[in-house]
Every structure is written in C-alpha cells, then in structure tokens.
LUMMAR-829195 format. One line per field, with one value per residue (C-alpha): residue number from 1; residue in one letter; x, y, z. Coordinates in Angstrom, 2 decimals, always signed. Example, Ala and Ser with C-alpha at 12.3 -4.5 7.8 and 13.67 -1.06 7.14 Angstrom:
num	c(1, 2) .
residu	c(a, s) .
east	c(+12.30, +13.67) .
north	c(-4.50, -1.06) .
up	c(+7.80, +7.14) .
// end
This chain:
num	c(1, 2, 3, 4, 5, 6, 7, 8, 9, 10, 11, 12, 13, 14, 15, 16, 17, 18, 19, 20, 21, 22, 23, 24, 25, 26, 27, 28, 29, 30, 31, 32, 33, 34, 35, 36, 37, 38, 39, 40, 41, 42, 43, 44, 45, 46, 47, 48, 49, 50, 51, 52, 53, 54, 55, 56, 57, 58, 59, 60, 61, 62, 63, 64, 65, 66, 67, 68, 69, 70, 71, 72, 73, 74, 75, 76, 77, 78, 79, 80, 81, 82, 83, 84, 85, 86, 87, 88, 89, 90, 91, 92, 93, 94, 95, 96, 97, 98, 99, 100, 101, 102, 103, 104, 105, 106, 107, 108, 109, 110, 111, 112, 113, 114, 115, 116, 117, 118, 119, 120, 121, 122, 123, 124, 125, 126, 127, 128, 129, 130, 131, 132, 133, 134, 135, 136, 137, 138, 139, 140, 141, 142, 143, 144, 145, 146, 147, 148, 149, 150, 151, 152, 153, 154, 155, 156, 157, 158, 159, 160, 161, 162, 163, 164, 165, 166, 167, 168, 169, 170, 171, 172, 173, 174, 175, 176, 177, 178, 179, 180, 181, 182, 183, 184, 185, 186, 187, 188, 189, 190, 191, 192, 193, 194, 195, 196, 197, 198, 199, 200, 201, 202, 203, 204, 205, 206, 207, 208, 209, 210, 211, 212, 213, 214, 215, 216, 217, 218, 219, 220, 221, 222, 223, 224, 225, 226, 227, 228, 229, 230, 231, 232, 233, 234, 235, 236, 237, 238, 239, 240, 241, 242, 243, 244, 245, 246, 247, 248, 249, 250, 251, 252, 253, 254, 255, 256, 257, 258, 259, 260, 261, 262, 263, 264, 265, 266, 267, 268, 269, 270, 271, 272, 273, 274, 275, 276, 277, 278, 279, 280, 281, 282, 283, 284, 285, 286, 287, 288, 289, 290, 291, 292, 293, 294, 295, 296, 297, 298, 299, 300, 301, 302, 303, 304, 305, 306, 307, 308, 309, 310, 311, 312, 313, 314, 315, 316, 317, 318, 319, 320, 321, 322, 323, 324, 325, 326, 327, 328, 329, 330, 331, 332, 333, 334, 335, 336, 337, 338, 339, 340, 341, 342, 343, 344, 345, 346, 347, 348, 349, 350, 351, 352, 353, 354, 355, 356, 357, 358, 359, 360, 361, 362, 363, 364, 365, 366, 367, 368, 369, 370, 371) .
residu	c(m, t, t, p, k, e, s, l, d, k, v, t, p, l, a, v, n, d, f, d, h, i, e, y, y, v, g, n, a, k, q, a, a, y, f, y, r, y, a, l, g, f, d, l, v, g, y, r, g, p, e, t, g, v, k, d, t, a, s, y, a, l, k, q, g, s, v, r, l, v, v, t, a, a, l, t, p, n, h, p, v, a, e, h, v, l, k, h, g, d, g, v, h, a, v, a, f, t, t, p, n, a, k, a, d, y, e, t, a, v, a, r, g, a, q, s, f, q, e, p, t, v, q, e, d, e, h, g, k, v, t, v, a, a, i, h, t, y, g, d, t, v, h, r, f, i, e, r, e, n, y, s, g, a, f, l, p, g, f, r, e, m, n, v, p, s, p, n, a, a, g, l, g, r, i, d, h, i, v, g, n, v, g, w, n, e, m, e, t, w, v, s, f, y, e, r, v, f, g, f, f, e, f, k, h, f, d, e, n, d, v, s, t, e, f, t, a, l, r, s, k, v, m, a, s, p, g, l, h, i, k, m, p, i, n, e, p, a, e, g, r, k, r, s, q, i, e, e, y, v, d, f, y, r, s, q, g, v, q, h, v, a, i, s, t, g, d, i, v, k, t, v, t, q, l, k, k, n, g, i, d, f, q, t, v, p, e, t, y, y, d, e, i, p, s, r, i, g, e, i, k, e, n, i, e, d, l, k, p, l, g, i, l, v, d, r, d, e, h, g, y, m, l, q, i, f, t, k, p, v, e, d, r, p, t, f, f, f, e, i, i, q, r, r, g, s, e, s, f, g, k, g, n, f, k, a, l, f, e, s, i, e, r, d, q, e, a, r, g, t, l) .
east	c(+11.15, +13.07, +16.13, +18.05, +20.72, +24.37, +24.74, +22.54, +25.48, +27.31, +24.66, +23.37, +19.56, +17.78, +15.81, +12.41, +10.27, +6.77, +4.42, +3.17, +0.70, -0.09, -0.94, -3.00, -3.16, -6.73, -8.97, -11.54, -10.43, -13.87, -15.37, -12.37, -12.69, -16.37, -15.44, -12.89, -15.30, -18.36, -16.89, -13.79, -14.84, -12.24, -12.88, -12.27, -9.67, -8.33, -8.67, -6.28, -7.28, -8.25, -10.05, -6.80, -4.60, -3.60, -4.88, -3.87, -4.80, -7.39, -6.52, -8.54, -6.84, -8.50, -7.75, -8.84, -6.93, -3.34, -3.79, -3.57, -4.55, -4.61, -6.24, -5.11, -6.50, -5.25, -7.38, -5.57, -4.89, -1.14, -0.38, +1.99, -0.89, -3.04, -0.15, +0.27, -3.44, -3.43, -0.60, -1.47, -5.11, -5.77, -2.77, -0.32, +2.09, +3.78, +4.48, +5.58, +7.54, +7.77, +11.25, +12.79, +15.13, +13.84, +16.81, +19.37, +17.45, +17.08, +20.76, +21.88, +19.57, +20.81, +24.43, +23.72, +22.49, +18.79, +17.41, +16.04, +12.40, +12.01, +14.71, +13.96, +11.31, +9.92, +6.15, +4.49, +1.07, -0.59, -0.15, +3.64, +6.04, +6.80, +9.88, +9.19, +11.64, +11.28, +13.20, +12.24, +11.68, +10.24, +8.26, +6.80, +6.42, +8.21, +9.08, +8.59, +10.39, +8.03, +9.36, +6.29, +7.38, +6.73, +3.32, -0.08, -2.34, -4.50, -2.40, +0.07, +0.48, -1.47, -4.50, -7.63, -8.55, -11.90, -13.65, -16.15, -16.53, -17.40, -20.85, -19.39, -16.26, -14.79, -12.25, -9.11, -6.02, -2.59, -0.69, +0.81, +2.72, +2.75, +3.47, +5.21, +5.03, +8.09, +8.94, +10.78, +14.09, +13.72, +13.09, +16.76, +17.42, +14.87, +15.83, +19.33, +17.89, +16.14, +19.21, +21.66, +19.61, +17.36, +19.34, +16.31, +16.79, +15.23, +12.55, +10.85, +11.15, +8.95, +9.81, +7.78, +7.55, +5.73, +3.67, +2.24, -0.82, -1.36, -1.01, +1.04, +3.81, +5.68, +8.60, +8.53, +10.93, +9.78, +12.07, +11.68, +12.98, +14.94, +11.95, +9.57, +7.17, +7.80, +7.49, +7.75, +7.30, +8.57, +6.94, +8.18, +6.75, +8.06, +7.72, +4.31, +1.98, -0.05, +0.27, +0.55, -1.23, +2.09, +2.36, -1.27, -0.65, +2.45, +0.65, -2.38, -0.44, +2.06, +4.97, +6.05, +4.07, +2.23, -0.02, -1.75, -1.81, -2.42, -4.25, -4.62, -7.71, -8.38, -11.53, -11.45, -14.92, -16.47, -14.37, -15.09, -18.78, -18.92, -16.89, -19.16, -22.13, -20.41, -20.20, -16.60, -16.08, -13.62, -11.84, -13.54, -12.33, -14.21, -16.03, -13.84, -10.97, -12.61, -12.82, -9.03, -8.59, -8.77, -6.07, -3.92, -4.14, -5.24, -7.27, -8.20, -10.29, -12.64, -15.59, -14.91, -18.59, -18.20, -15.19, -16.67, -19.45, -17.05, -14.25, -11.62, -8.43, -6.27, -2.58, -0.18, +3.55, +5.76, +4.68, +0.91, -1.75, -3.19, -6.39, -6.53, -8.73, -8.14, -10.46, -10.95, -9.26, -10.86, -10.55, -11.52, -8.00, -7.11, -4.27, -4.55, -6.38, -6.42, -5.65, -7.35, -5.30, -5.52, -2.43, -2.64, +1.11, +1.94, +4.59, +3.32, +2.15, -0.27, +2.02, -0.51, -3.21, -1.28, -2.61, -6.30, -5.93, -4.14, -6.61, -9.32, -7.41, -6.89, -10.65, -11.02, -8.17, -9.88, -13.14, -11.23, -9.50, -6.05, -4.91) .
north	c(-0.33, -2.14, -0.16, -0.08, -2.74, -1.75, -1.94, +1.15, +3.25, +2.38, +4.00, +7.46, +7.25, +9.41, +12.30, +10.77, +10.94, +9.67, +8.49, +11.37, +9.74, +6.71, +6.96, +4.26, +3.81, +2.77, +2.18, +4.83, +7.49, +9.04, +5.69, +4.83, +8.18, +7.45, +4.09, +5.63, +8.40, +6.26, +2.88, +3.93, +7.40, +9.63, +13.32, +14.59, +17.37, +17.87, +17.24, +17.38, +16.71, +18.31, +21.16, +22.08, +21.78, +18.10, +16.49, +12.83, +11.81, +12.50, +12.38, +12.75, +13.42, +12.12, +12.48, +10.99, +11.76, +12.15, +9.53, +10.93, +8.89, +9.86, +7.80, +8.43, +7.13, +7.54, +9.26, +7.64, +3.92, +4.20, +6.21, +4.67, +4.73, +2.67, +0.25, -0.12, -0.92, -3.34, -5.31, -5.09, -4.11, -1.27, -1.04, +1.09, +2.98, +5.23, +5.19, +8.71, +9.88, +13.33, +14.76, +18.14, +17.81, +15.88, +16.76, +15.51, +12.28, +11.60, +12.27, +10.10, +7.26, +7.31, +7.47, +4.34, +2.45, +3.28, +3.72, +7.19, +7.57, +11.38, +13.94, +16.66, +19.04, +22.15, +22.57, +25.86, +27.45, +30.12, +27.96, +27.70, +25.19, +21.48, +19.59, +16.11, +13.37, +9.60, +6.33, +2.80, +0.03, -3.52, -4.33, -1.25, +0.57, +3.86, +5.82, +9.57, +12.12, +15.00, +18.23, +20.25, +22.37, +25.54, +24.46, +25.13, +23.53, +20.45, +18.12, +19.18, +22.03, +21.40, +20.09, +22.22, +22.30, +20.79, +20.34, +17.51, +15.68, +12.01, +11.16, +7.91, +8.93, +5.91, +7.41, +6.26, +8.03, +7.37, +4.82, +2.26, +0.21, -0.75, -4.34, -5.42, -8.89, -10.10, -13.33, -16.47, -15.73, -11.97, -10.79, -10.41, -8.40, -5.80, -5.95, -5.02, -2.25, -0.56, -0.97, +0.31, +3.01, +4.32, +3.41, +1.51, -1.38, -4.81, -4.20, -7.62, -10.86, -13.93, -17.24, -20.21, -21.51, -18.30, -17.83, -21.13, -23.32, -26.92, -25.87, -22.67, -20.58, -17.32, -15.34, -11.65, -8.97, -5.56, -2.71, +0.51, +4.05, +4.98, +6.78, +3.91, +6.27, +4.35, +0.56, -1.49, -5.27, -7.40, -10.82, -13.72, -17.23, -20.22, -23.90, -25.38, -28.07, -25.60, -22.15, -19.37, -16.03, -14.40, -16.56, -15.87, -12.12, -12.13, -14.24, -11.94, -8.67, -9.90, -8.68, -7.73, -4.91, -3.46, -6.09, -4.06, -0.80, -0.88, +2.18, +2.91, +3.96, +5.08, +2.96, -0.16, -1.33, +1.94, +2.07, -1.49, -1.11, +1.93, +0.27, -2.76, -0.42, +1.22, -2.16, -3.22, -7.00, -8.42, -11.71, -13.89, -16.41, -19.19, -18.14, -20.58, -18.09, -15.87, -18.65, -18.58, -14.80, -14.69, -17.37, -16.32, -12.52, -11.81, -8.81, -6.24, -3.06, -4.14, -6.48, -9.76, -9.97, -6.71, -8.03, -11.42, -10.34, -7.93, -10.49, -8.30, -10.16, -9.57, -10.17, -9.28, -8.75, -7.56, -3.94, -4.36, -5.61, -4.70, -5.28, -5.83, -6.91, -7.35, -6.51, -8.87, -7.67, -4.38, -5.12, -8.00, -9.36, -10.93, -8.51, -5.32, -5.04, -2.96, -3.73, -1.76, -1.68, -0.26, -0.41, -0.43, -0.36, -3.40, -3.25, -6.58, -7.30, -9.97, -13.03, -14.84, -14.27, -15.44, -18.97, -17.98, -15.15, -17.21, -20.06, -17.49, -16.30, -19.91, -20.48, -17.62, -19.00, -22.38, -20.74, -19.01, -22.26, -20.78, -22.55) .
up	c(+19.86, +17.16, +16.09, +12.81, +12.53, +12.53, +8.74, +8.41, +9.62, +6.42, +4.22, +5.05, +4.75, +2.23, +3.67, +2.81, +5.94, +5.15, +2.43, +0.27, -2.14, -4.25, -7.94, -9.63, -13.38, -14.21, -17.19, -16.23, -13.75, -13.30, -12.27, -10.08, -8.29, -7.69, -6.14, -3.79, -2.80, -2.16, -1.19, +0.76, +1.91, +0.24, -0.45, -3.99, -3.76, -7.28, -11.01, -13.95, -17.57, -20.87, -19.07, -17.29, -20.39, -20.17, -23.36, -23.03, -19.45, -16.78, -13.06, -9.87, -6.52, -3.35, +0.35, +3.67, +6.85, +5.64, +2.88, -0.64, -3.68, -7.34, -10.10, -13.68, -16.98, -20.54, -23.17, -26.10, -26.67, -27.26, -24.12, -21.48, -18.96, -21.35, -21.92, -18.15, -17.72, -20.66, -19.07, -15.38, -15.14, -12.69, -10.39, -8.46, -10.68, -8.11, -4.40, -3.46, -0.41, +1.13, +1.53, +2.35, -0.65, -3.67, -5.86, -3.34, -2.66, -6.38, -7.13, -4.21, -5.23, -8.83, -7.65, -5.57, -8.62, -8.90, -12.42, -13.16, -14.12, -13.87, -13.28, -10.68, -12.01, -10.32, -10.67, -9.67, -9.37, -7.22, -4.10, -4.38, -5.83, -5.58, -6.72, -8.12, -9.11, -9.51, -9.76, -10.78, -8.24, -8.56, -11.69, -13.39, -10.07, -9.42, -6.28, -6.38, -4.24, -3.40, -1.89, -0.92, +2.04, +0.03, -1.23, +0.33, -2.29, -1.77, -3.94, -6.64, -9.14, -12.33, -10.48, -10.32, -6.65, -5.68, -2.36, -2.70, +0.63, +0.60, +1.94, +3.32, +5.26, +7.06, +9.46, +7.65, +8.99, +7.44, +5.40, +7.78, +5.21, +1.51, +0.46, -2.74, -4.30, -6.19, -8.00, -6.97, -5.19, -5.82, -2.24, -1.27, -4.44, -3.36, +0.31, -0.84, -3.03, -0.10, +2.11, -0.50, -2.20, +0.60, +3.71, +5.05, +7.48, +7.96, +10.59, +10.61, +8.69, +8.25, +6.61, +5.40, +8.98, +9.95, +6.79, +5.59, +5.40, +4.38, +0.74, +0.30, +1.82, +1.38, +2.76, +3.69, +4.91, +6.12, +5.09, +7.09, +7.26, +10.41, +11.94, +11.03, +9.22, +5.98, +6.04, +2.83, +3.23, +0.33, -0.28, -2.40, -2.90, -0.97, -1.83, -1.12, -2.37, -4.45, -6.05, -3.48, -3.47, -4.44, -7.55, -8.41, -8.06, -10.28, -12.89, -13.09, -12.71, -15.30, -13.16, -9.69, -8.09, -5.12, -3.54, -0.85, +1.07, +4.82, +6.19, +9.88, +11.77, +15.33, +15.60, +13.45, +14.50, +13.38, +10.19, +9.07, +9.91, +7.61, +4.84, +4.87, +4.68, +1.69, -0.06, +0.59, +0.76, +3.30, +3.81, +6.44, +9.01, +10.86, +14.04, +15.98, +15.45, +18.09, +20.68, +20.96, +21.36, +25.19, +25.62, +22.65, +22.95, +26.51, +27.55, +24.90, +25.08, +22.29, +22.76, +20.94, +20.08, +18.14, +16.23, +15.29, +12.87, +11.16, +10.76, +12.46, +13.46, +16.55, +17.23, +20.04, +20.43, +23.29, +22.70, +22.74, +20.37, +16.99, +15.04, +11.29, +8.41, +4.69, +1.83, -1.05, -4.28, -5.33, -9.05, -11.32, -11.46, -8.07, -7.46, -5.36, -2.02, +1.17, +4.79, +7.58, +10.77, +14.28, +16.46, +20.24, +20.82, +18.70, +15.98, +14.60, +11.08, +12.26, +12.40, +14.59, +11.96, +8.90, +8.82, +9.22, +6.68, +4.05, +4.36, +3.62, +0.54, -0.56, -0.47, -2.94, -5.07, -5.15, -6.27, -9.09, -10.04, -9.44, -6.24) .
// end
C-alpha cells in the first residue's frame, strides 16, 4: 500500500476520518430529491423547511449505503443559496468530513491559514447532539467538520426524520473519492492547502503524458488522508490543441468546484444495469476497447461480454484491478457527474482508461460546440 511521504510528519493530520455527506445547492430541491431517489436509488431520510421552522430554504436528506446527500434550494431570490445556483447552476456547496472533534479540527485548520466559513456550533434534538464547523476551500466550495458520535438520528438535528425507501436501489456503497477542478496553474496551490491545513499527503499524481488525447490534456494530484478513507484528487488544465474538459467545467461553473463524486459498489455490473434501467446516461467507448482487455489487464472475474454492453472500463495496477464507469453530466450545464467504481484490490484511478474516457468526453464537447 502507498504510504504517506515523509513531509506528513511535519504537519499533524486533522482528526477527520471519512466523508460524512455532500450538500448540493439546487434550483428545486423537491425535484432534485426525486431524481436522486428514482434515478440513483437513494432513500429519503430527512426533510428541513418551512414545516420544520426554516422559512428561507428547503432541504431533503438522502442515503444509500454509507453515502449521505442533501439537496437544498432557496425559497427567496436574494438568498445565498439562490445566488450560488444563479452563478454555478446546481452544484456541490459542501463536502463534509466526520471527525471525533469538530472544534479542534476547525481551530487547527484556521490556525494553519484556512478561511472560516462557520464557527463550531452545537445542534441538538431528541436523538442527541452534533457539532458542526466549516472552512472555505477551492471556489465557493466549503468543507464541514461533523462530530456526530453522540447522535443517533438519520442525518442532522433540525431535519424531520423520514423513511421513504427508493423503489430503484442500485447497490451504491460508500464515497471512494471526490474530484475538484481548478484553474490554470492552481493545482499546486490546493495541493499545498491540503498538505498544510489537513495534513493530507500526495497519494498519486498524473501529468499531461498520462492524461491526454490528440486534442486536450490535464494534470491531477490525489490528496489523501493517512488512512486513505478520504481521497481528494485536484485537476487543472494542461496545454493542448483544444479546450479541455477542465476548462469547459470552469467556464460553465463560473469558478473552481467539485467535478465528480466516485461511489463504490460491490457489484458494478448489477449496479450499472439498474442505473441504466433508472434512466442514467453513461459515457461510452468503442467496442474495440474490449478487445484489448485480455492482453492489457489479464484475467478478471467478470465476463467481458457482460461489461461491453454496459460500457464498464477496467484497469490494473500492482495491487489488483478495478472497474469504473462515468455518467454524463447530470445537469444541463456540462459540469457535475458521477463515477461508479468497484475495486478488486487496485488503488488505481483508471490511468489506463484515461485516453478512451477523455475521447468520449471530447465527443460530447464537440457536440456542444465547446471543444
């Protein structure tokens, strides 16, 4: 297993130990919740809005496996949520981490130069209490620290608990990693941020020789917590003949932000089959991609003929292999999408698939006239 580099010893890592939830700011939370329930298979577990005493926003909390999502919409046009949606379209506002001590992590982060977004606040209801704090990161994205060890509720205090199972559960398990897109020559700034503020280390890196096609290229570094439960790749554009997907994202999102969330599954064939049945659209690759799998990857447990019609990609490293597939953007702006991933020992991020995947994305860019 890859281990933290020596420089990590110079910065004591924060106590954050896993992803807690993701909050999206959206134009219509009720419709967004419906999409996540029926298209991606999430259960509805909580609601907060005018009926619970919150007059200016509506939020729906959803859960599948250990993945928690919350979608929030403004009820007035001059609310910060509405301003966020006006600028970015629907997008990720907060990436939250669990921690045994939110106050200490927040205070340490701010002392190391992070900008405060929310000072530590204790929230309570009949299920116990949660401490919440937050700092700014790239673009208009924030990181929350969530201390919930003394809380037994489904999501957070202030949410009315609900138990509405999805009729289309897809077998999604946990967040594997969350990818951020930043602007030209900004990657090292945010790599340094995660090293200095969080005590994360550089787990993997890819340059334009690894991530390029005939037309476009990018660079990426994967920042990770010491236990590898949190992995945060950072992408920036690299020089190419045409405009890369990173540039397109930043142009449409109007800033840096979260590009995609990768969610793991124990059976990617079953999961993708269900998601396609639910109406999710995925990136596709030529069928010739599958002719090379036996020589490039070697023996795998899955039947290649099962992977081919679904468009599932395969890659291998020294630890094993992995399977992955990427949805098309799930909103009208070509910004945010999901990755579905199944790891069979591999710690890879699909380096061997980059060219085929990015050529697929470029075909969509060309159709939009933005390549």
